[in-house]
C-alpha positions as CSV (number, residue, x, y, z in Angstrom):
1,M,-30.9,-17.4,-21.9
2,A,-30.3,-17.6,-24.9
3,A,-28.9,-20.9,-26.1
4,N,-26.2,-19.7,-28.2
5,S,-25.3,-17.2,-25.3
6,W,-24.6,-19.6,-22.9
7,E,-22.8,-21.4,-25.1
8,R,-20.2,-18.3,-24.8
9,L,-20.3,-18.0,-21.4
10,A,-20.0,-22.0,-20.3
11,Q,-17.0,-21.5,-23.2
12,A,-15.3,-18.2,-21.0
13,A,-16.4,-20.1,-17.8
14,K,-14.2,-22.6,-18.5
15,D,-11.1,-21.2,-20.0
16,A,-11.4,-19.5,-16.8
17,G,-11.6,-22.3,-14.4
18,C,-15.1,-22.1,-13.0
19,P,-16.3,-25.3,-12.5
20,R,-20.2,-25.5,-14.4
21,D,-22.1,-26.0,-11.2
22,Q,-20.7,-22.5,-10.2
23,I,-22.2,-20.4,-13.7
24,Q,-25.8,-22.2,-12.8
25,N,-25.9,-21.2,-9.0
26,F,-25.1,-17.8,-10.9
27,I,-27.4,-17.7,-13.5
28,K,-30.6,-19.0,-10.7
29,G,-29.1,-15.8,-9.0
30,G,-29.8,-13.2,-12.5
31,Y,-26.4,-12.6,-12.5
32,I,-24.3,-12.8,-15.5
33,P,-20.8,-12.6,-14.7
34,Q,-18.2,-10.4,-17.2
35,P,-14.5,-11.9,-17.9
36,K,-12.5,-10.5,-15.5
37,Q,-15.1,-11.3,-12.1
38,L,-14.9,-14.7,-14.3
39,E,-11.1,-14.7,-12.9
40,F,-12.0,-13.9,-9.7
41,H,-14.9,-16.1,-8.9
42,A,-12.9,-19.0,-9.6
43,L,-10.1,-18.0,-7.5
44,A,-12.7,-18.4,-4.9
45,R,-13.0,-21.7,-6.5
46,Q,-9.7,-22.3,-6.0
47,A,-9.6,-21.5,-2.0
48,D,-11.9,-24.6,-1.3
49,A,-8.4,-27.1,-1.9
50,H,-6.2,-27.5,0.9
51,N,-3.1,-25.3,1.1
52,A,-4.3,-23.3,-1.7
53,I,-4.4,-19.1,-1.4
54,D,-7.1,-17.7,0.8
55,E,-6.8,-14.0,0.2
56,I,-8.1,-12.9,-2.6
57,G,-8.5,-10.0,-4.2
58,M,-9.8,-7.9,-6.8
59,G,-10.0,-3.9,-8.2
60,G,-8.1,-0.9,-10.3
61,S,-10.1,2.1,-11.5
62,R,-13.0,2.8,-10.0
63,G,-15.3,0.7,-12.3
64,G,-14.5,-2.6,-12.7
65,A,-17.8,-3.9,-10.9
66,K,-15.8,-5.5,-8.4
67,S,-18.7,-5.2,-5.9
68,H,-20.4,-7.2,-7.3
69,A,-18.2,-10.0,-8.2
70,I,-17.4,-9.5,-4.8
71,M,-21.2,-9.8,-3.8
72,A,-22.8,-12.9,-6.6
73,Q,-19.7,-14.8,-4.8
74,M,-20.6,-15.1,-1.4
75,V,-24.7,-15.0,-2.2
76,L,-25.2,-17.0,-5.1
77,D,-21.8,-19.5,-4.6
78,D,-20.4,-19.9,-1.4
79,C,-24.1,-19.7,0.6
80,E,-25.6,-22.1,-2.3
81,R,-23.1,-24.3,-2.0
82,Q,-22.3,-24.6,1.9
83,P,-25.6,-24.7,3.4
84,G,-26.0,-22.8,7.5
85,F,-22.6,-20.8,5.7
86,K,-21.8,-17.1,7.6
87,G,-20.2,-13.9,6.1
88,L,-19.9,-10.9,7.4
89,F,-19.5,-8.3,3.8
90,L,-18.0,-4.7,5.2
91,R,-18.5,-1.3,3.3
92,S,-17.6,1.8,3.7
93,I,-20.1,4.2,4.1
94,A,-18.2,7.7,4.4
95,G,-19.0,8.8,1.0
96,S,-22.6,9.4,-0.2
97,A,-22.1,8.8,-3.5
98,R,-21.5,5.6,-2.0
99,E,-24.2,2.6,-3.0
100,S,-26.4,1.5,-0.4
101,F,-26.1,-2.1,0.2
102,E,-29.6,-2.1,-1.1
103,D,-29.0,-1.0,-4.4
104,L,-25.9,-3.8,-4.8
105,I,-28.5,-5.9,-3.9
106,T,-30.7,-5.0,-6.5
107,K,-27.9,-4.9,-8.9
108,V,-26.7,-8.5,-8.6
109,C,-28.6,-10.7,-6.6
110,P,-32.1,-8.8,-7.4
111,Q,-34.3,-12.2,-7.2
112,Y,-32.4,-12.3,-3.4
113,Y,-33.6,-8.7,-2.1
114,Q,-36.6,-10.6,-0.7
115,Y,-34.4,-12.3,2.0
116,Y,-33.0,-8.6,2.9
117,Q,-33.5,-7.2,6.4
118,P,-32.3,-4.2,6.4
119,G,-33.1,-3.2,10.1
120,N,-30.4,-5.6,11.3
121,G,-28.1,-5.0,8.4
122,R,-28.5,-9.0,7.7
123,L,-29.6,-11.2,4.4
124,L,-31.0,-14.6,5.2
125,L,-31.7,-17.1,2.8
126,P,-33.9,-20.4,2.8
127,N,-31.2,-23.5,3.6
128,G,-30.2,-20.9,7.3
129,S,-26.4,-19.8,5.3
130,R,-27.0,-15.9,6.3
131,I,-24.3,-12.6,5.3
132,V,-24.3,-9.9,8.3
133,L,-23.4,-6.7,6.1
134,G,-21.2,-4.2,8.2
135,G,-20.5,-0.6,6.9
136,F,-17.6,1.3,8.7
137,Y,-17.3,4.9,8.6
138,S,-13.6,4.7,10.4
139,E,-11.6,2.0,11.7
140,K,-12.8,1.9,15.1
141,D,-16.2,1.0,14.1
142,I,-13.9,-2.5,13.0
143,G,-14.2,-4.0,16.3
144,K,-18.0,-5.1,16.5
145,Y,-17.2,-7.4,13.9
146,L,-14.2,-8.8,15.7
147,G,-13.8,-12.6,17.3
148,I,-16.7,-13.6,15.8
149,E,-16.6,-16.2,13.7
150,Y,-16.8,-16.2,10.1
151,D,-17.1,-18.0,6.8
152,A,-15.5,-16.0,5.2
153,I,-14.7,-11.9,5.1
154,A,-15.6,-9.8,2.7
155,I,-13.9,-6.2,3.0
156,E,-14.8,-3.3,0.4
157,E,-12.4,-0.3,0.1
158,C,-10.2,-2.4,1.8
159,T,-7.1,0.4,2.1
160,L,-9.5,2.5,3.8
161,L,-7.5,-0.2,7.0
162,S,-4.4,0.7,8.5
163,K,-2.9,-3.5,8.9
164,D,-3.5,-3.7,11.9
165,T,-7.4,-3.8,11.5
166,Y,-6.6,-5.7,9.1
167,D,-5.4,-8.6,11.0
168,K,-7.6,-8.0,13.4
169,L,-9.9,-9.2,11.4
170,L,-8.2,-11.6,10.3
171,G,-8.2,-13.4,13.6
172,S,-13.0,-13.9,12.6
173,K,-11.6,-16.1,9.7
174,R,-12.3,-19.3,11.0
175,S,-14.6,-21.8,10.3
176,S,-15.2,-25.6,11.6
177,K,-18.0,-26.9,9.4
178,D,-16.6,-30.1,6.7
179,G,-16.0,-29.3,3.1
180,W,-15.3,-25.7,3.7
181,R,-12.5,-23.4,4.0
182,E,-12.3,-19.8,5.7
183,R,-11.2,-17.7,3.2
184,V,-10.7,-13.1,2.5
185,Y,-12.0,-11.8,-0.5
186,V,-11.1,-7.6,-0.8
187,S,-11.1,-5.0,-3.6
188,T,-10.2,-1.8,-3.7
189,N,-8.3,1.0,-5.6
190,P,-5.1,2.4,-4.9
191,G,-4.6,5.2,-2.0
192,G,-5.7,5.3,1.1
193,I,-3.8,4.7,4.5
194,G,-3.9,1.0,3.2
195,H,-2.1,1.4,0.1
196,S,0.7,0.7,1.3
197,W,0.7,-3.0,3.4
198,F,-2.7,-3.3,0.4
199,K,0.3,-3.5,-2.3
200,K,2.7,-5.2,-0.4
201,R,0.2,-7.9,0.7
202,F,-1.4,-8.4,-3.2
203,I,0.1,-6.4,-6.1
204,E,3.5,-7.4,-5.3
205,P,2.8,-11.0,-5.2
206,S,0.6,-11.0,-7.9
207,R,3.1,-9.0,-10.4
208,R,5.6,-11.2,-9.6
209,G,3.2,-14.3,-11.3
210,E,3.4,-15.8,-6.8
211,Q,-0.1,-16.2,-5.7
212,D,0.5,-18.0,-2.0
213,I,-1.5,-16.8,0.3
214,T,-3.1,-14.1,-1.4
215,A,-4.0,-13.1,-5.4
216,F,-5.4,-10.5,-7.1
217,I,-7.6,-9.6,-10.5
218,F,-6.3,-6.7,-11.6
219,A,-9.9,-4.9,-13.7
220,N,-10.0,-1.6,-14.6
221,Y,-13.1,0.6,-16.1
222,H,-12.8,-0.7,-19.8
223,D,-13.6,-4.4,-18.2
224,N,-17.3,-3.0,-17.2
225,K,-19.7,-2.9,-20.4
226,Y,-22.1,-2.1,-17.6
227,N,-20.3,1.0,-17.3
228,S,-22.5,4.7,-18.7
229,D,-21.2,6.8,-21.0
230,S,-21.4,9.7,-18.4
231,Y,-18.9,8.3,-15.8
232,I,-16.8,6.6,-18.5
233,R,-16.5,10.4,-19.5
234,Y,-16.1,11.7,-15.6
235,L,-13.0,8.7,-15.4
236,E,-11.2,10.3,-18.5
237,R,-11.0,13.8,-17.7
238,L,-9.6,12.7,-14.5
239,T,-5.9,14.1,-14.5
240,G,-3.2,13.9,-11.6
241,W,-2.7,11.6,-8.8
242,L,-6.7,10.8,-8.9
243,G,-6.5,10.0,-13.2
244,R,-3.9,8.1,-12.2
245,A,-5.6,6.4,-8.9
246,W,-9.3,5.9,-9.8
247,R,-9.1,5.4,-13.6
248,D,-5.8,3.5,-14.7
249,G,-5.4,1.8,-11.0
250,D,-2.2,2.6,-11.1
251,W,-0.4,1.2,-7.6
252,D,2.6,3.0,-7.8
253,I,0.7,6.9,-6.8
254,A,-1.4,6.3,-4.2
255,A,-4.3,9.2,-3.1
256,G,-2.7,12.4,-1.7
257,Q,0.3,11.6,-2.9
258,F,2.9,14.5,-1.9
259,F,5.9,13.8,-3.8
260,T,3.9,13.1,-7.5
261,T,6.7,14.5,-9.0
262,F,9.0,11.3,-8.4
263,D,9.3,8.6,-10.9
264,A,11.6,5.8,-10.2
265,Q,13.1,5.1,-13.9
266,T,13.9,9.1,-13.9
267,H,16.0,9.3,-10.8
268,V,16.6,5.7,-10.0
269,V,20.5,5.4,-11.3
270,E,23.4,3.5,-11.2
271,Y,26.4,5.9,-11.6
272,E,29.5,6.0,-11.1
273,A,30.5,7.6,-7.8
274,S,33.5,10.1,-7.6
275,S,35.7,11.0,-4.4
276,S,35.9,14.3,-5.3
277,W,32.3,15.3,-4.4
278,R,31.6,16.6,-1.0
279,W,30.0,14.2,1.2
280,I,27.9,14.2,3.7
281,L,26.5,11.5,6.3
282,A,22.8,11.9,7.8
283,M,20.8,9.9,9.8
284,D,17.4,9.3,11.7
285,F,18.0,8.0,15.3
286,G,15.7,5.3,16.5
287,Y,15.2,1.8,18.1
288,Q,11.9,0.6,18.1
289,H,11.5,2.6,14.5
290,Y,14.5,2.5,12.2
291,T,17.1,3.5,12.6
292,V,18.7,5.3,9.1
293,V,21.6,6.7,7.7
294,Y,22.4,7.4,3.9
295,L,26.1,8.8,2.7
296,I,24.7,12.0,0.0
297,G,27.0,13.5,-2.1
298,I,27.1,16.8,-4.3
299,D,28.8,16.4,-7.8
300,G,30.5,19.8,-8.9
301,D,27.5,21.1,-11.1
302,G,24.9,20.7,-7.0
303,N,23.5,17.2,-8.5
304,V,22.9,14.9,-5.5
305,Y,23.7,11.5,-5.3
306,I,22.1,9.8,-2.2
307,E,25.0,6.3,-3.0
308,A,24.4,4.5,0.0
309,E,22.2,3.2,2.8
310,H,21.2,1.6,6.2
311,A,18.3,1.1,7.8
312,E,18.0,-2.2,11.0
313,R,15.9,-1.5,14.1
314,K,16.3,-2.4,17.5
315,W,20.4,-2.3,17.8
316,L,22.3,-1.2,19.8
317,V,24.8,2.1,19.1
318,K,27.6,0.1,18.9
319,S,26.5,-2.1,16.1
320,H,24.9,0.8,14.4
321,A,28.1,2.8,14.3
322,D,30.4,-0.5,13.0
323,A,27.7,-0.3,9.5
324,I,28.1,3.0,8.9
325,K,31.8,2.8,9.0
326,A,31.9,-0.6,7.1
327,M,29.1,1.4,4.9
328,V,31.7,4.4,4.3
329,K,34.6,2.0,3.9
330,R,32.9,0.3,0.3
331,S,32.0,3.9,-0.8
332,A,34.1,5.8,-3.0
333,A,34.0,8.1,0.1
334,R,36.6,9.4,1.5
335,V,36.3,12.5,3.0
336,I,33.4,13.4,5.0
337,S,32.5,16.9,5.3
338,K,29.6,16.6,7.7
339,R,27.5,14.4,9.9
340,V,23.7,15.3,10.5
341,A,21.6,14.3,13.1
342,G,17.9,14.4,14.1
343,A,17.4,16.2,17.3
344,D,16.4,12.9,19.4
345,I,19.9,11.8,19.7
346,F,21.3,15.4,21.8
347,A,18.1,14.8,24.4
348,K,19.6,14.2,27.8
349,R,18.2,11.3,29.7
350,G,19.6,12.3,33.1
351,D,23.2,11.0,33.7
352,E,23.1,9.5,31.0
353,A,25.5,10.2,27.8
354,T,23.1,11.2,25.1
355,I,23.3,9.3,21.8
356,A,25.1,12.0,19.9
357,E,27.8,11.5,23.1
358,Q,27.8,7.5,22.4
359,Y,28.4,7.3,19.1
360,K,31.1,10.4,19.5
361,K,33.4,8.0,21.1
362,L,33.0,5.8,18.5
363,N,34.8,8.7,16.0
364,L,30.9,9.6,14.3
365,D,30.2,13.6,15.7
366,F,26.4,14.4,14.3
367,E,25.5,18.1,14.4
368,A,22.0,19.0,14.7
369,A,20.3,18.7,10.9
370,Q,18.4,21.2,9.3
371,M,14.2,20.2,10.7
372,D,12.2,22.5,9.7
373,R,9.7,20.1,7.5
374,V,8.1,21.9,5.4
375,N,11.3,24.5,4.0
376,G,12.7,19.9,3.7
377,A,9.9,18.5,1.7
378,A,10.2,21.4,-0.5
379,E,13.7,21.5,-1.1
380,I,12.9,17.1,-1.9
381,L,10.2,18.4,-4.4
382,K,12.6,20.8,-5.8
383,R,15.3,18.6,-7.1
384,L,12.7,15.9,-8.4
385,G,12.4,18.1,-10.6
386,D,9.2,18.3,-12.8
387,P,9.3,16.9,-16.7
388,E,5.9,18.9,-17.5
389,Q,7.9,22.3,-16.9
390,G,10.7,20.9,-18.1
391,I,12.5,21.5,-14.5
392,K,15.3,18.7,-14.5
393,P,15.8,16.4,-12.0
394,T,18.8,16.9,-9.7
395,L,18.4,14.4,-7.3
396,F,19.4,10.8,-7.4
397,I,18.6,7.6,-5.5
398,H,20.5,4.3,-6.2
399,P,19.3,1.2,-6.6
400,R,20.5,0.2,-2.9
401,C,18.8,2.6,-0.9
402,A,15.3,-0.2,-1.1
403,R,13.7,2.0,1.5
404,L,13.6,4.8,0.4
405,I,12.5,4.3,-2.8
406,E,9.4,2.9,-1.4
407,C,9.2,5.4,0.6
408,L,9.5,8.7,-1.2
409,P,6.0,7.4,-2.8
410,E,3.7,7.3,-0.5
411,M,4.8,9.8,1.5
412,Q,1.2,11.9,2.1
413,H,0.0,15.3,2.9
414,D,-0.5,16.7,5.8
415,P,-4.6,17.5,5.6
416,R,-4.0,20.0,8.9
417,R,-0.9,20.9,6.7
418,P,-0.9,20.6,2.6
419,E,2.5,22.5,2.8
420,D,4.2,19.1,4.6
421,V,4.4,15.6,5.3
422,L,1.9,13.2,7.3
423,K,4.2,12.0,9.5
424,V,3.8,8.4,9.8
425,D,4.8,5.5,12.5
426,C,6.0,2.1,11.2
427,D,4.1,-0.8,12.6
428,E,5.0,-3.0,15.9
429,E,6.5,-5.2,12.8
430,G,8.4,-2.7,11.4
431,N,6.3,-1.9,8.3
432,G,6.5,1.5,6.8
433,G,6.9,4.5,8.6
434,D,9.1,8.1,7.1
435,D,11.8,7.6,8.8
436,P,14.3,6.9,5.9
437,Y,12.4,10.2,4.1
438,D,13.4,11.8,6.7
439,T,16.5,11.2,7.5
440,A,16.8,11.9,3.1
441,R,15.4,15.4,4.3
442,Y,18.1,16.3,6.5
443,G,20.6,15.1,3.9
444,L,19.6,17.4,1.6
445,M,18.8,21.1,3.3
446,E,22.5,19.5,4.3
447,A,23.6,19.9,0.9
448,A,21.7,22.7,-0.3
449,M,23.8,25.0,2.9
450,K,27.5,26.2,0.9
451,R,29.9,25.0,2.7
452,T,33.7,26.6,2.2
453,K,35.5,24.1,4.6
454,A,35.2,20.2,5.1
455,R,36.2,18.1,7.7
456,V,38.1,15.4,7.1
457,V,36.8,12.4,8.4
458,R,38.2,9.3,7.6
459,Y,37.4,5.0,7.3
460,A,39.9,3.5,6.2
């Protein structure tokens, strides 16, 4: 490496926070990191400190050289400075276009390829360090790596994993080595079944400038000078959600997103509600899942406003009823013309009163909602409008309806029924799920009905 090139790299590494010995390890292995990669490597060294971040991510668009950075960090730096190091490097091998492990090792650290054992997927270094190279087609393939101690775990395409699987993998992140602190390196692009939890865990804290447990380096194809012209042209020709996810690294859209025309700047607005509007209550009941209730107003021009949100889980009917009445009382609504709920509350369970009957005793008399999933999804799409076709929106959501605002852009097409939204349950901790969407769907289907007479229900 020329002297002036070394000086430039040394200065860039210093600016990023990389120590000199780390860069020397990279150069020894034949790897010259780029600026975004240097940021990632600096965080990897910071993870040595007590109580520092120990989950470090990198990604965004495709072509950002994130795989190269993680491989170089584990092989050339972690293994080199920690004899006996044991790492797990997981890659999705579901796509034919994905690089093989052999290609990745050859490109990143060619001098170490001689230590690669393709037969058992191991990279065994002379100082006793080793990396287990694992591939997975689906989440069930992860089970064979659980319960084993690893000093560091690297996960590529992390959003292909559910939060539950990721949390289980974290249980294998442990080390008994003196002077070493276990950590996780992850990389991914927007999209996949784990898009929602990954965004909450890595992307949103990074946007807020919070680096407590996790940190994330945003990188796109412009940050990798080794991308070929043909690959750049391919990315730049992408359109729609694929372009936003793969080219732009847009974490506010998910691959397979159903409501592609949802735009927070357009649909999430503050407004002045009127008591003269037609008002609806819509509910999707749950116990382990959330019970979600929306107060919805329809103005004289047919615009729909989702005014207020109640969302709680593991509450009894009486607690929900009190909260719903208080929510309505705080609003501009004085007359509720209709209250609709999903079919679950009308189900008979032996001699016990149905959930609907329990609410009726508390002066909340719900009727069965229109349950047509396909037409309900179509109604929401229609009301979102389409700026590219000059169709104005007729659906607006108040900022206080946080769960719905988070839920709508995460809804995906059902691969077996593309005109429908994929059914998604929340996890054991109540994260995710489609309950806010279902409730909004009930409400908008009711809003589409023409009512000539309102039944007066007051909660004064």
